[in-house]
DSSP file (Angstrom, degrees, kcal/mol; ACC not computed):
  #  RESIDUE AA STRUCTURE BP1 BP2  ACC     N-H-->O    O-->H-N    N-H-->O    O-->H-N    TCO  KAPPA ALPHA  PHI   PSI    X-CA   Y-CA   Z-CA
    1    1 A M              0   0    0      0, 0.0     2,-0.5     0, 0.0     0, 0.0   0.000 360.0 360.0 360.0 115.3    6.4   -3.1  -33.0
    2    2 A S        -     0   0    0    110,-0.0     2,-0.2     2,-0.0   110,-0.1  -0.889 360.0-143.5-113.3 134.5    3.3   -4.0  -31.2
    3    3 A N        -     0   0    0     -2,-0.5     2,-0.4    22,-0.0   108,-0.0  -0.604   7.8-139.2 -83.8 147.1    3.3   -5.5  -27.7
    4    4 A E        -     0   0    0     -2,-0.2     2,-0.4    20,-0.0    20,-0.0  -0.920  14.3-157.3 -98.4 134.2    0.9   -8.0  -26.5
    5    5 A W        -     0   0    0     -2,-0.4    20,-1.0     2,-0.0     2,-0.3  -0.913  11.7-173.4-111.0 130.0   -0.5   -7.6  -23.0
    6    6 A Y  E     +A   24   0A   0     -2,-0.4     2,-0.3    18,-0.2    18,-0.2  -0.938  15.0 136.0-129.3 156.0   -1.9  -10.7  -21.1
    7    7 A G  E     -A   23   0A   0     16,-1.5    16,-2.4    -2,-0.3     2,-0.4  -0.976  51.6 -65.4-173.0 179.5   -3.6  -11.1  -17.7
    8    8 A I  E     -A   22   0A   0     -2,-0.3    14,-0.2    14,-0.2     2,-0.1  -0.732  50.2-118.5 -85.5 126.9   -6.3  -12.5  -15.7
    9    9 A N        -     0   0    0     12,-2.7    12,-0.2    -2,-0.4     4,-0.1  -0.400  35.8-116.8 -66.1 143.3   -9.9  -11.6  -16.5
   10   10 A Y  S    S+     0   0    0      2,-0.1     2,-0.2    -2,-0.1    -1,-0.0  -0.993  96.7  49.9-119.5 132.2  -11.8   -9.8  -13.8
   11   11 A P  S    S-     0   0    0      0, 0.0     2,-2.3     0, 0.0     0, 0.0   0.537 103.2-113.3 -68.2 166.1  -14.2  -10.8  -12.4
   12   12 A F  S    S+     0   0    0     -2,-0.2     2,-0.3     8,-0.1    -2,-0.1  -0.374  82.9  86.1 -72.2  66.2  -12.6  -14.2  -11.7
   13   13 A K        +     0   0    0     -2,-2.3     8,-0.3     6,-0.1     2,-0.3  -0.971  50.6  62.9-153.9 167.6  -14.8  -16.3  -13.9
   14   14 A G      > +     0   0    0     -2,-0.3     5,-1.0     1,-0.1     3,-0.2  -0.767  46.3 103.4 113.4-163.1  -15.1  -17.5  -17.4
   15   15 A G  T > 5S-     0   0    0     -2,-0.3     3,-0.9     3,-0.3    -1,-0.1  -0.051  89.6 -50.6  67.3-178.7  -13.0  -19.6  -19.7
   16   16 A A  T 3 5S+     0   0    0      1,-0.3    -1,-0.2     2,-0.1     5,-0.0   0.879 142.9  27.1 -63.3 -42.9  -13.4  -23.1  -20.7
   17   17 A Q  T 3 5S-     0   0    0     -3,-0.2    -1,-0.3     3,-0.1    -2,-0.2   0.152 116.1-105.7-105.1  16.3  -13.9  -24.6  -17.2
   18   18 A N  T < 5S+     0   0    0     -3,-0.9    -3,-0.3     1,-0.2     2,-0.2   0.855  87.4 114.6  56.8  43.6  -15.4  -21.2  -15.8
   19   19 A V  S   <S-     0   0    0     -5,-1.0     2,-0.4    -6,-0.2    -1,-0.2  -0.504  81.3 -30.5-122.0-169.0  -12.1  -20.6  -14.0
   20   20 A L        -     0   0    0     -2,-0.2     2,-0.1    -8,-0.1    -1,-0.1  -0.246  70.0-166.2 -53.8 102.3   -9.5  -17.9  -14.4
   21   21 A S        -     0   0    0     -2,-0.4   -12,-2.7    -8,-0.3     2,-0.3  -0.498  17.9-114.0 -87.4 164.5   -9.7  -17.1  -18.1
   22   22 A K  E     -A    8   0A   0    -14,-0.2     2,-0.3    -2,-0.1   -14,-0.2  -0.685  24.8-164.1 -95.1 145.5   -7.0  -15.1  -19.9
   23   23 A Q  E     -A    7   0A   0    -16,-2.4   -16,-1.5    -2,-0.3     2,-0.3  -0.968   8.8-171.0-127.6 151.1   -7.6  -11.6  -21.4
   24   24 A V  E >   +A    6   0A   0     -2,-0.3     3,-1.0   -18,-0.2     4,-0.4  -0.822  40.7   4.7-132.7 168.5   -5.4   -9.9  -24.0
   25   25 A G  T >> S-     0   0    0    -20,-1.0     4,-1.0    -2,-0.3     3,-0.5  -0.162 120.1  -9.9  70.3-148.5   -4.9   -6.5  -25.6
   26   26 A T  H 3> S+     0   0    0      1,-0.2     4,-2.9     2,-0.2    -1,-0.2   0.798 124.9  71.0 -58.8 -32.4   -6.9   -3.4  -24.8
   27   27 A R  H <> S+     0   0    0     -3,-1.0     4,-2.6     1,-0.3    -1,-0.2   0.926  99.5  47.5 -63.9 -43.3   -9.4   -5.5  -22.6
   28   28 A I  H <> S+     0   0    0     -3,-0.5     4,-2.7    -4,-0.4    -1,-0.3   0.894 112.8  48.5 -62.4 -43.4   -6.6   -6.0  -19.9
   29   29 A I  H  X S+     0   0    0     -4,-1.0     4,-2.0     2,-0.2    -1,-0.2   0.917 110.3  52.2 -62.6 -48.4   -5.8   -2.2  -20.1
   30   30 A Q  H  X S+     0   0    0     -4,-2.9     4,-2.4     1,-0.2    -2,-0.2   0.925 113.0  44.8 -54.9 -51.0   -9.5   -1.4  -19.7
   31   31 A N  H  X S+     0   0    0     -4,-2.6     4,-2.6     2,-0.2    -2,-0.2   0.913 110.3  53.0 -67.2 -39.7   -9.7   -3.7  -16.6
   32   32 A D  H  X S+     0   0    0     -4,-2.7     4,-1.4     1,-0.2    -1,-0.2   0.844 110.9  49.1 -59.8 -34.8   -6.5   -2.3  -15.1
   33   33 A L  H  X S+     0   0    0     -4,-2.0     4,-2.0     2,-0.2    -1,-0.2   0.907 109.9  50.0 -66.4 -48.4   -8.0    1.2  -15.5
   34   34 A L  H  X S+     0   0    0     -4,-2.4     4,-2.8     1,-0.2     5,-0.3   0.912 109.4  52.0 -65.2 -40.3  -11.3    0.1  -13.9
   35   35 A Q  H  X S+     0   0    0     -4,-2.6     4,-1.4     1,-0.2    -1,-0.2   0.858 110.5  49.0 -60.6 -34.5   -9.3   -1.4  -10.9
   36   36 A L  H  < S+     0   0    0     -4,-1.4    16,-2.7    -5,-0.2    17,-0.4   0.816 111.4  49.4 -67.3 -35.1   -7.4    1.9  -10.5
   37   37 A I  H  < S+     0   0    0     -4,-2.0    17,-2.5    14,-0.2    16,-0.4   0.913 118.2  38.0 -71.1 -41.6  -10.7    3.8  -10.6
   38   38 A Y  H  < S+     0   0    0     -4,-2.8    17,-0.2    15,-0.2    -2,-0.2   0.716  92.8  99.9 -83.8 -22.6  -12.4    1.5   -8.0
   39   39 A T     <  -     0   0    0     -4,-1.4    14,-1.5    -5,-0.3    13,-0.3  -0.464  68.9-136.1 -68.2 133.6   -9.4    1.0   -5.7
   40   40 A N    >   -     0   0    0     12,-0.2     3,-1.9    -2,-0.2     4,-0.4  -0.693  33.6 -99.3 -83.1 139.2   -9.4    3.2   -2.5
   41   41 A P  T 3  S+     0   0    0      0, 0.0     8,-0.2     0, 0.0    10,-0.1  -0.409 111.7  26.2 -61.2 141.9   -6.0    4.7   -1.8
   42   42 A G  T 3  S+     0   0    0      6,-0.9     7,-0.1     5,-0.5     4,-0.1   0.362  92.1 104.4  89.8  -4.2   -4.2    2.6    0.9
   43   43 A E    <   +     0   0    0     -3,-1.9     2,-0.5     7,-0.4     8,-0.1   0.844  66.0  73.0 -85.0 -35.2   -6.1   -0.5    0.0
   44   44 A R  S >  S-     0   0    0      3,-0.4     3,-1.7    -4,-0.4     6,-0.2  -0.681  87.6-119.7 -87.2 130.3   -3.0   -2.1   -1.9
   45   45 A V  T 3  S+     0   0    0     -2,-0.5    -2,-0.1     1,-0.3    -1,-0.1  -0.448  97.0   8.0 -64.0 133.6   -0.3   -3.5    0.1
   46   46 A Y  T 3  S+     0   0    0     -2,-0.1    -1,-0.3    -4,-0.1    -2,-0.0   0.378 118.8  77.7  70.8  -1.7    3.0   -1.7   -0.8
   47   47 A R    X   +     0   0    0     -3,-1.7     3,-1.7     1,-0.1    -5,-0.5  -0.435  50.1 163.6-135.2  64.4    1.2    0.9   -2.9
   48   48 A P  T 3  S+     0   0    0      0, 0.0    -6,-0.9     0, 0.0    -5,-0.2   0.774  76.1  46.6 -56.0 -33.0   -0.3    3.3   -0.5
   49   49 A T  T 3  S+     0   0    0     -8,-0.2     2,-0.1    -7,-0.1    -2,-0.0   0.612  85.6 112.9 -83.2 -13.9   -1.0    6.0   -3.2
   50   50 A Y    <   +     0   0    0     -3,-1.7    -7,-0.4    -6,-0.2    -8,-0.4  -0.339  56.9  44.2 -70.0 137.0   -2.5    3.7   -5.8
   51   51 A G        -     0   0    0    -10,-0.1   -14,-0.2    -2,-0.1   -11,-0.1   0.051  59.4-131.3 110.8 144.1   -6.1    4.2   -6.5
   52   52 A I        -     0   0    0    -16,-2.7   -12,-0.2   -13,-0.3   -15,-0.2   0.825  31.0-147.8 -93.8 -38.9   -8.8    6.9   -7.2
   53   53 A G    >>  +     0   0    0    -14,-1.5     3,-1.7   -17,-0.4     4,-0.8   0.902  22.3 177.8  70.4  44.7  -11.4    5.6   -4.7
   54   54 A I  H >> S+     0   0    0    -17,-2.5     4,-1.5     1,-0.3     3,-0.6   0.803  71.1  68.2 -50.0 -33.1  -14.4    6.8   -6.9
   55   55 A R  H 34 S+     0   0    0      1,-0.2     4,-0.5   -18,-0.2    -1,-0.3   0.897  95.4  54.4 -58.0 -38.5  -16.9    5.3   -4.3
   56   56 A T  H X4 S+     0   0    0     -3,-1.7     3,-0.9     1,-0.2     4,-0.4   0.849 103.3  55.3 -68.8 -27.3  -15.9    7.8   -1.8
   57   57 A Y  H XX S+     0   0    0     -4,-0.8     4,-2.1    -3,-0.6     3,-2.1   0.876  94.3  70.5 -66.5 -34.2  -16.7   10.6   -4.2
   58   58 A L  T 3< S+     0   0    0     -4,-1.5    69,-2.3     1,-0.3    68,-1.3   0.709 100.5  45.3 -58.7 -17.5  -20.2    9.2   -4.6
   59   59 A F  T <4 S+     0   0    0     -3,-0.9    69,-0.4    -4,-0.5    -1,-0.3   0.573 118.7  43.4-100.8  -7.7  -21.1   10.4   -1.0
   60   60 A E  T <4 S+     0   0    0     -3,-2.1     2,-0.7    -4,-0.4    -2,-0.2   0.620  77.1 119.7-109.6 -11.3  -19.5   13.8   -1.6
   61   61 A L     <  +     0   0    0     -4,-2.1    66,-0.1     1,-0.2     3,-0.1  -0.357  31.3 112.1 -62.1 101.9  -20.8   14.7   -5.1
   62   62 A N        +     0   0    0     -2,-0.7     2,-0.3     1,-0.3    -1,-0.2   0.341  69.9  37.6-145.6   2.0  -22.8   18.0   -4.6
   63   63 A D  S  > S-     0   0    0     -3,-0.2     4,-1.2     1,-0.1    -1,-0.3  -0.951  77.7-110.8-148.5 167.8  -20.9   20.6   -6.3
   64   64 A D  H  > S+     0   0    0     -2,-0.3     4,-1.9     1,-0.2     5,-0.1   0.789 111.8  62.7 -70.1 -27.3  -18.7   21.3   -9.4
   65   65 A Q  H  > S+     0   0    0      1,-0.2     4,-1.9     2,-0.2    -1,-0.2   0.901 101.5  53.4 -67.5 -42.9  -15.5   21.7   -7.4
   66   66 A T  H  > S+     0   0    0      1,-0.2     4,-2.6     2,-0.2    -1,-0.2   0.909 108.1  49.4 -58.0 -43.7  -15.9   18.1   -6.3
   67   67 A L  H  X S+     0   0    0     -4,-1.2     4,-2.9     1,-0.2    -1,-0.2   0.881 109.6  51.2 -59.1 -41.6  -16.1   17.0   -9.9
   68   68 A E  H  X S+     0   0    0     -4,-1.9     4,-2.1     2,-0.2    -2,-0.2   0.907 110.9  49.1 -61.7 -41.6  -13.0   19.1  -10.8
   69   69 A V  H  X S+     0   0    0     -4,-1.9     4,-2.0     2,-0.2    -2,-0.2   0.908 112.0  48.8 -71.9 -44.4  -11.1   17.4   -7.9
   70   70 A L  H  X S+     0   0    0     -4,-2.6     4,-2.5     1,-0.2    -2,-0.2   0.942 112.2  47.6 -64.6 -47.8  -12.3   13.9   -9.1
   71   71 A Q  H  X S+     0   0    0     -4,-2.9     4,-1.9     1,-0.2    -2,-0.2   0.861 113.9  48.4 -65.2 -35.6  -11.2   14.6  -12.8
   72   72 A T  H  X S+     0   0    0     -4,-2.1     4,-2.0     2,-0.2    -1,-0.2   0.845 111.1  49.8 -71.0 -32.8   -7.8   15.9  -11.7
   73   73 A N  H  X S+     0   0    0     -4,-2.0     4,-2.8     2,-0.2    -2,-0.2   0.911 110.8  49.3 -64.8 -46.0   -7.3   12.8   -9.4
   74   74 A I  H  X S+     0   0    0     -4,-2.5     4,-2.6     1,-0.2     5,-0.3   0.969 112.3  49.3 -64.3 -51.2   -8.2   10.4  -12.3
   75   75 A R  H  X S+     0   0    0     -4,-1.9     4,-2.0     1,-0.2    -1,-0.2   0.895 113.8  45.0 -47.4 -51.8   -5.8   12.3  -14.7
   76   76 A Q  H  X S+     0   0    0     -4,-2.0     4,-2.0     2,-0.2     5,-0.2   0.931 114.3  47.7 -66.3 -44.6   -2.9   12.1  -12.1
   77   77 A Q  H  X S+     0   0    0     -4,-2.8     4,-2.9     1,-0.2     5,-0.4   0.908 113.2  48.3 -69.0 -38.9   -3.5    8.5  -11.2
   78   78 A I  H  X S+     0   0    0     -4,-2.6     4,-2.2     1,-0.2    -1,-0.2   0.909 112.0  48.7 -59.9 -43.8   -3.7    7.4  -14.8
   79   79 A S  H  < S+     0   0    0     -4,-2.0    -1,-0.2    -5,-0.3    -2,-0.2   0.804 118.4  42.4 -69.0 -28.7   -0.5    9.3  -15.7
   80   80 A M  H  < S+     0   0    0     -4,-2.0    -2,-0.2    -5,-0.1     3,-0.2   0.883 129.2  19.8 -80.1 -46.4    1.3    7.7  -12.7
   81   81 A Y  H  < S+     0   0    0     -4,-2.9     2,-0.6    -5,-0.2    -3,-0.2   0.648 118.5  55.9-111.8 -12.0    0.2    4.2  -12.7
   82   82 A E    ><  +     0   0    0     -4,-2.2     3,-0.9    -5,-0.4    -1,-0.2  -0.735  52.1 161.9-126.7  86.3   -1.0    3.4  -16.4
   83   83 A T  T 3   +     0   0    0     -2,-0.6    -1,-0.1     1,-0.2    27,-0.1   0.432  61.6  78.3 -84.8   0.4    1.8    4.4  -18.6
   84   84 A R  T 3  S+     0   0    0     26,-0.1    26,-2.4    25,-0.1    27,-0.4   0.612  95.9  44.2 -79.6 -12.1    0.4    2.4  -21.5
   85   85 A V  E <   -B  109   0B   0     -3,-0.9     2,-0.4    24,-0.2    24,-0.2  -0.910  62.2-144.9-135.2 153.0   -2.2    5.1  -22.5
   86   86 A D  E     -B  108   0B   0     22,-2.4    22,-2.3    -2,-0.3     2,-0.7  -0.977  30.6-121.3-114.9 141.1   -2.7    8.7  -22.9
   87   87 A V  E     +B  107   0B   0     -2,-0.4    20,-0.2    20,-0.2     3,-0.1  -0.698  30.7 175.4 -86.4 118.8   -6.0   10.2  -22.0
   88   88 A D  E    S+     0   0B   0     18,-2.7     2,-0.3    -2,-0.7    19,-0.2   0.844  70.1   5.5 -86.0 -42.4   -7.6   11.9  -24.9
   89   89 A N  E     +B  106   0B   0     17,-1.9    17,-3.0     2,-0.0     2,-0.4  -0.992  58.1 179.3-151.2 139.3  -10.8   12.9  -23.3
   90   90 A L  E     +B  105   0B   0     -2,-0.3     2,-0.5    15,-0.2    15,-0.2  -0.934   7.8 171.5-138.9 115.2  -12.3   12.8  -19.7
   91   91 A S  E     -B  104   0B   0     13,-2.7    13,-2.5    -2,-0.4     2,-0.5  -0.983   8.6-178.0-125.1 137.4  -15.6   13.9  -18.7
   92   92 A V  E     +B  103   0B   0     -2,-0.5     2,-0.3    11,-0.2    11,-0.2  -0.989  15.9 168.0-126.8 120.4  -17.3   13.5  -15.4
   93   93 A T  E     -B  102   0B   0      9,-2.6     9,-2.9    -2,-0.5     2,-0.4  -0.905  22.3-142.1-129.9 158.3  -20.8   14.9  -15.1
   94   94 A Q  E     -B  101   0B   0     -2,-0.3     2,-0.6     7,-0.2     7,-0.2  -0.948   4.1-154.6-117.0 143.5  -23.5   14.5  -12.5
   95   95 A D  E  >> -B  100   0B   0      5,-2.9     5,-1.7    -2,-0.4     4,-0.8  -0.921  13.1-173.5-112.0  96.7  -27.3   14.3  -13.0
   96   96 A K  T  45S+     0   0    0     -2,-0.6    -1,-0.1     1,-0.2     3,-0.1   0.823  80.7  56.5 -64.0 -30.6  -28.7   15.6   -9.7
   97   97 A D  T  45S+     0   0    0      1,-0.2    -1,-0.2    -3,-0.1    -2,-0.0   0.913 119.4  30.1 -71.1 -35.5  -32.3   14.8  -10.6
   98   98 A N  T  45S-     0   0    0     -3,-0.1    -1,-0.2     2,-0.1    -2,-0.2   0.386 105.2-127.5 -94.6   5.0  -31.5   11.2  -11.3
   99   99 A K  T  <5 +     0   0    0     -4,-0.8    26,-2.2     1,-0.2     2,-0.4   0.936  59.2 140.7  48.9  56.2  -28.7   11.0   -8.8
  100  100 A K  E   < -BC  95 124B   0     -5,-1.7    -5,-2.9    24,-0.3     2,-0.5  -0.981  45.3-150.7-132.5 145.0  -26.2    9.6  -11.2
  101  101 A L  E     -BC  94 123B   0     22,-3.4    22,-3.0    -2,-0.4     2,-0.4  -0.963  18.1-166.0-106.7 124.9  -22.5   10.1  -11.8
  102  102 A S  E     -BC  93 122B   0     -9,-2.9    -9,-2.6    -2,-0.5     2,-0.4  -0.932   5.1-174.5-116.8 138.0  -21.4    9.6  -15.5
  103  103 A M  E     -BC  92 121B   0     18,-2.7    18,-2.8    -2,-0.4     2,-0.4  -0.999   6.2-173.3-130.0 135.0  -17.8    9.2  -16.5
  104  104 A R  E     -BC  91 120B   0    -13,-2.5   -13,-2.7    -2,-0.4     2,-0.5  -0.986   6.1-179.3-124.4 120.4  -16.5    8.9  -20.0
  105  105 A L  E     -BC  90 119B   0     14,-2.7    14,-2.5    -2,-0.4     2,-0.5  -0.979   4.5-172.7-123.8 118.2  -12.8    8.2  -20.5
  106  106 A V  E     -BC  89 118B   0    -17,-3.0   -18,-2.7    -2,-0.5   -17,-1.9  -0.966  14.0-179.5-115.1 124.3  -11.2    7.9  -24.1
  107  107 A C  E     -BC  87 117B   0     10,-2.2    10,-2.1    -2,-0.5     2,-0.4  -0.913  20.8-143.1-125.3 151.8   -7.7    6.8  -24.2
  108  108 A T  E     -BC  86 116B   0    -22,-2.3   -22,-2.4    -2,-0.3     2,-0.3  -0.932  27.2-119.3-105.6 131.2   -5.0    6.1  -26.9
  109  109 A L  E >   -BC  85 112B   0      6,-2.5     3,-0.7     3,-0.6     6,-0.3  -0.596  20.4-142.5 -71.3 131.3   -2.6    3.3  -26.7
  110  110 A I  T 3  S+     0   0    0    -26,-2.4    -1,-0.1    -2,-0.3   -25,-0.1   0.851  99.1  46.0 -66.0 -36.3    1.0    4.9  -26.6
  111  111 A Q  T 3  S+     0   0    0    -27,-0.4    -1,-0.2     1,-0.3   -26,-0.1   0.513 121.7  36.4 -86.6  -1.3    2.6    2.2  -28.7
  112  112 A S  E X  S-C  109   0B   0     -3,-0.7     3,-2.4     3,-0.2    -3,-0.6  -0.648  71.1-174.0-145.3  87.6   -0.2    2.1  -31.3
  113  113 A P  E 3  S+     0   0B   0      0, 0.0    -1,-0.1     0, 0.0    -3,-0.1   0.690  80.9  57.2 -55.5 -23.9   -1.3    5.7  -31.7
  114  114 A G  E 3  S+     0   0B   0     -6,-0.1     2,-0.7     1,-0.0    -2,-0.0   0.593  88.5  90.5 -87.0  -5.9   -4.2    4.8  -34.0
  115  115 A E  E <   +     0   0B   0     -3,-2.4    -6,-2.5    -6,-0.3     2,-0.3  -0.805  54.1 171.1-103.1 119.1   -5.8    2.5  -31.5
  116  116 A K  E     -C  108   0B   0     -2,-0.7     2,-0.3    -8,-0.2    -8,-0.2  -0.831  11.5-175.8-118.5 153.5   -8.4    4.0  -29.0
  117  117 A F  E     -C  107   0B   0    -10,-2.1   -10,-2.2    -2,-0.3     2,-0.4  -0.936  11.3-146.9-143.3 175.9  -10.8    2.7  -26.6
  118  118 A E  E     -C  106   0B   0     -2,-0.3     2,-0.4   -12,-0.2   -12,-0.2  -0.989   1.0-157.9-142.5 144.1  -13.5    4.2  -24.3
  119  119 A I  E     -C  105   0B   0    -14,-2.5   -14,-2.7    -2,-0.4     2,-0.4  -0.999  10.0-167.2-127.4 128.9  -14.8    3.4  -20.8
  120  120 A N  E     -C  104   0B   0     -2,-0.4     2,-0.4   -16,-0.2   -16,-0.2  -0.970   6.3-178.3-115.6 126.7  -18.2    4.5  -19.8
  121  121 A L  E     -C  103   0B   0    -18,-2.8   -18,-2.7    -2,-0.4     2,-0.4  -0.991  10.6-172.3-127.5 142.9  -19.3    4.4  -16.1
  122  122 A N  E     +C  102   0B   0     -2,-0.4   -20,-0.2   -20,-0.2    -2,-0.0  -0.966  18.1 175.7-131.7 110.5  -22.7    5.3  -14.7
  123  123 A L  E     -C  101   0B   0    -22,-3.0   -22,-3.4    -2,-0.4     2,-0.2  -0.898  31.4-111.3-121.1 143.2  -22.8    5.3  -10.9
  124  124 A P  E     -C  100   0B   0      0, 0.0     2,-0.7     0, 0.0   -24,-0.3  -0.529  28.0-128.2 -76.8 140.7  -25.5    6.2   -8.4
  125  125 A I        -     0   0    0    -26,-2.2   -66,-0.1    -2,-0.2   -67,-0.1  -0.798  24.4-175.4 -85.2 119.9  -24.8    9.3   -6.3
  126  126 A L        +     0   0    0    -68,-1.3   -67,-0.2    -2,-0.7    -1,-0.1   0.623  56.9  75.3 -93.4 -19.0  -25.2    8.3   -2.6
  127  127 A G              0   0    0    -69,-2.3   -67,-0.1   -70,-0.1   -68,-0.1  -0.215 360.0 360.0 -82.1-178.7  -24.7   11.6   -1.0
  128  128 A T              0   0    0    -69,-0.4   -68,-0.1    -2,-0.0    -1,-0.1   0.436 360.0 360.0-103.6 360.0  -27.2   14.6   -0.9
């Protein structure tokens, strides 16, 4: 039995009249994961522990220990708030020469074990 997930597409544009368009399937899960990654803890009302706050790490990235803390935080937050997926692979690396943080997240849908998707982020490191 396969469940369908529906939600509003983010950013809030698109659709026939360029207004709130609908998204379905793994696309909504990917967007929900991105919201979890970019949201700072304490930013959501009634959900003070929700969010990874990856932007704050961009100022702190200067050693491998910080990358390990970030990876652990990502895994914990996904297991707590995104119960529709299992994390198959997560890698977070930094390129100090080009001042970039790269994240690759591969997930499997729990209700459809053969269905996988991938999220790739490349963000500028703002700290020194």
